[in-house]
C-alpha positions in Angstrom: 57.5 67.9 68.8 58.4 71.1 70.5 61.2 73.1 69.0 64.1 74.0 71.3 64.5 77.7 71.8 68.0 79.1 72.2 67.6 81.6 75.0 71.3 82.7 75.1 72.1 86.2 74.1 73.3 86.8 70.5 77.0 86.1 70.1 79.2 89.1 69.4 82.1 87.6 67.4 84.5 90.5 67.6 83.6 91.0 71.3 84.2 87.3 72.1 87.5 87.5 70.3 88.6 90.5 72.2 87.7 88.8 75.5 89.6 85.7 74.5 92.6 87.8 73.6 92.4 89.6 76.9 92.2 86.2 78.8 95.2 84.9 76.9 97.2 88.0 77.7 96.3 87.7 81.4 97.3 84.0 81.4 100.6 84.9 79.7 101.2 87.6 82.3 100.4 85.2 85.1 102.7 82.6 83.7 105.4 85.2 83.5 104.9 86.4 87.0 105.0 82.9 88.4 108.2 82.2 86.6 109.8 85.4 87.8 108.6 84.8 91.4 110.2 81.3 91.4 113.5 82.4 89.7 115.4 84.3 92.4 118.5 84.4 90.1 116.9 86.1 87.1 119.1 89.0 86.1 118.3 92.3 88.0 116.3 94.8 86.0 115.9 97.7 88.3 119.5 98.8 87.9 119.7 98.6 84.1 120.2 102.4 83.7 122.5 102.9 86.7 126.1 103.9 86.4 127.7 101.0 88.3 131.2 102.6 88.2 130.0 105.1 90.9 129.7 102.4 93.5 132.5 100.9 95.8 135.0 103.6 94.7 137.2 103.0 97.7 140.1 104.9 96.1 138.0 108.0 96.4 136.5 107.2 99.8 136.6 109.7 102.7 138.9 109.5 105.6 136.2 107.9 107.8 136.0 104.9 105.5 139.8 104.5 105.2 140.3 104.7 109.0 137.6 102.2 109.5 139.3 99.6 107.3 142.7 100.2 108.8 141.3 99.4 112.2 139.3 96.4 111.1 142.2 94.8 109.3 144.5 95.3 112.2 142.2 93.8 114.8 140.3 91.0 113.0 142.6 88.2 114.3 141.9 84.5 114.9 142.0 85.1 118.6 139.4 87.9 118.4 137.1 85.7 116.3 137.2 82.7 118.6 136.5 84.9 121.6 133.6 86.6 119.8 131.9 83.3 119.0 132.5 82.1 122.5 130.7 85.2 123.9 127.9 84.8 121.4 127.2 81.2 122.5 127.8 81.8 126.2 124.8 80.7 128.3 125.5 83.8 130.4 124.9 86.2 127.6 121.6 88.1 127.8 119.8 87.8 124.5 117.3 90.6 124.0 114.0 89.6 122.5 112.2 91.6 119.9 110.3 91.3 116.6 112.1 91.8 113.3 110.4 95.1 112.7 111.4 96.3 116.2 115.0 95.4 115.3 114.7 97.4 112.1 113.5 100.4 113.9 116.3 100.0 116.5 118.9 100.5 113.7 117.3 103.7 112.3 119.9 106.0 113.8 122.9 104.0 112.6 125.1 105.1 109.7 127.6 102.6 108.5 131.2 104.0 108.8 132.4 101.4 106.2 130.0 102.4 103.4 131.2 104.9 100.8 127.9 104.8 98.9 125.3 106.1 101.3 124.5 108.3 104.2 121.0 107.0 104.6 119.8 105.3 107.8 119.7 101.5 107.9 115.9 101.3 107.7 116.0 103.3 104.5 118.7 101.1 103.0 116.9 97.9 104.0 113.6 99.0 102.4 115.4 100.2 99.3 117.0 96.8 98.8 113.7 94.9 99.5 111.7 97.2 97.2 114.1 96.8 94.3 113.6 93.1 94.6 109.9 93.5 94.8 109.9 95.7 91.6 111.8 93.0 89.8 109.3 90.3 90.9 111.7 88.4 93.1 110.2 85.7 95.3 108.8 86.8 98.7 111.5 85.0 100.7 114.2 87.0 98.8 112.3 90.3 99.4 112.4 89.5 103.1 116.1 88.6 102.9 116.7 92.0 101.4 114.7 93.6 104.2 116.6 91.9 107.0 120.1 91.2 105.6 121.8 94.0 107.6 120.0 93.4 110.9 123.1 91.8 112.3 124.2 95.4 112.9 121.9 95.3 115.9 124.9 93.7 117.7 126.1 97.3 118.2 123.3 97.6 120.7 123.7 94.2 122.3 126.0 93.8 125.3 129.1 91.7 124.7 128.7 91.1 120.9 131.1 93.6 119.5 133.8 96.2 120.4 132.9 98.9 117.8 131.9 99.2 114.2 135.2 97.6 113.1 133.9 94.1 114.1 130.4 94.8 112.9 130.4 96.2 109.4 132.6 96.3 106.3 133.7 93.7 103.9 134.4 90.3 105.4 137.2 87.8 104.8 138.5 84.5 106.4 140.9 84.6 109.3 143.4 81.8 109.9 144.9 81.9 106.4 146.8 84.5 104.4 144.8 87.7 103.7 144.2 87.9 100.0 145.4 90.9 98.0 141.9 91.2 96.5 140.5 92.5 99.8 139.9 96.2 100.2 143.1 98.1 101.2 145.2 94.9 101.5 148.2 96.8 102.7 146.6 97.6 106.0 146.7 93.9 107.0 150.4 94.5 107.8 149.2 95.8 111.2 147.5 92.5 111.9 149.7 90.1 114.0 148.3 87.1 112.1 150.1 88.4 109.0 153.3 87.1 110.6 152.0 84.0 112.3 153.8 80.8 111.2 150.5 79.1 110.2 147.9 81.9 109.8 150.1 83.7 107.3 150.4 80.7 104.9 148.1 80.5 101.9 145.8 77.8 103.3 146.6 78.4 107.0 144.5 76.2 109.2 142.3 75.0 106.4 142.5 72.4 103.6 141.7 73.1 99.9 138.1 72.0 99.2 137.2 72.1 102.9 134.0 74.0 102.2 133.0 77.6 102.9 131.2 76.7 106.0 134.5 75.6 107.6 136.1 79.0 107.2 136.2 81.3 110.2 134.9 84.5 108.7 135.8 87.9 110.2 133.4 88.6 113.0 130.6 91.0 112.0 127.0 91.5 111.3 126.8 88.8 108.5 128.0 86.0 110.8 126.1 87.3 113.8 122.7 87.5 111.9 123.3 84.1 110.3 123.8 82.5 113.8 120.6 84.3 115.0 118.5 83.3 112.0 119.5 79.7 111.3 117.2 78.2 114.0 114.6 80.9 114.2 113.1 81.3 110.7 111.9 79.3 107.8 114.0 81.0 105.1 115.6 78.7 102.5 119.3 77.8 102.4 119.9 80.3 99.6 118.6 83.1 101.8 120.9 82.2 104.7 123.9 82.2 102.3 122.9 85.7 101.1 122.9 86.8 104.8 126.1 85.1 105.8 128.2 86.1 102.8 126.8 89.3 101.3 129.8 91.3 102.6 132.3 88.7 101.4 133.2 90.8 98.4 136.7 89.2 97.9 134.9 85.9 97.2 131.7 86.7 95.3 133.0 89.7 93.4 136.8 89.3 93.1 137.1 85.5 92.9 139.4 85.1 95.9 139.4 82.1 98.2 137.8 79.8 95.6 140.2 77.0 96.5 138.3 76.4 99.7 134.9 75.7 98.0 133.4 72.2 98.3 130.5 70.5 96.6 127.3 72.6 97.0 129.2 75.9 97.5 128.8 76.9 93.9 125.1 77.1 94.4 125.6 79.3 97.5 128.0 81.6 95.5 125.4 81.8 92.7 122.7 82.9 95.3 125.0 85.5 96.8 125.8 87.0 93.4 122.1 87.1 92.6 121.5 89.1 95.8 124.4 91.5 95.4 123.0 94.0 92.8 120.0 94.7 95.1 122.2 95.3 98.2 124.7 97.5 96.3 122.9 99.4 93.5 119.6 100.2 95.4 121.5 102.6 97.5 121.0 105.4 95.0 117.2 105.0 95.0 115.0 107.6 96.6 114.4 107.2 100.3 111.3 104.9 100.8 108.1 106.0 102.6 108.4 103.7 105.6 104.8 103.9 106.9 103.4 103.2 103.5 105.4 100.0 103.2 105.2 98.8 106.7 102.0 96.7 106.4 103.3 94.7 103.4 106.5 93.9 105.1 105.0 93.0 108.5 102.9 90.3 106.7 106.1 89.1 104.9 107.9 88.8 108.2 105.1 86.8 109.8 105.3 84.4 106.9 108.8 83.3 107.7 109.1 84.0 111.4 106.3 81.9 112.9 107.5 82.5 116.5 107.2 86.3 115.9 109.7 87.1 118.7 113.4 86.6 117.9 116.2 86.0 120.4 119.0 88.3 119.3 
């Protein structure tokens, strides 16, 4: 009987062990990455060494910021908000059409008058936010949300959508009920006629406790505008749309105001907005990103969630 000959190369015990260890390490890393990519609400890491007390210091803000909020708080009335939404939905309104990246480039010369934390252009802030999420391994849909979350400011360039920066940027709040003391510069609401309205000035105003956050008429601005633009034109998840719609609602997600209006399901939205906030706020101190080096990656990301490519703004 012929004897079988083992033609395999000699086994290197230590070598095989080293390979096995390397494979195990890779598998652990892959498992970790998968978990991180699926957990949008993992605590942020990129900001671990940042001094967070240097952000949102409105008591030390320049006159530009204080003047902005005085105007915003005086003019954001129920009547203005109803009229703004009527104009947005009007069939006579011309809706410019452009890609998401074209919209980002359109904002490049805008500096937000309400923001005490940065003088960078909008495209730099958007990329800072998205890149911070990318470094922390956040899921792709959340990175894209970081990239586009301020694109509602495009309304400054769209006819009939706003009257100035005061109804585009800044912290948001509900109208139609008493303005909460936890809003920025609450004393300036005294110039708003709704502060003396027999219904709008009451604690709950035109709403009922537990009515749900989607029932509130939020102060008109880029959050609400972009939410209305996106909700039927992209495939981003519900959490992403909440991040867009409420990211400037600091009295709610940071200060705990207006909680009495929350309904079932709103806790999840609040959780999502709070997970988003560190990237929006604390990435503003990062170095300006290199736009051209990052463009290809984000164009692919945009195509993934905007299948129609062209957006009606």
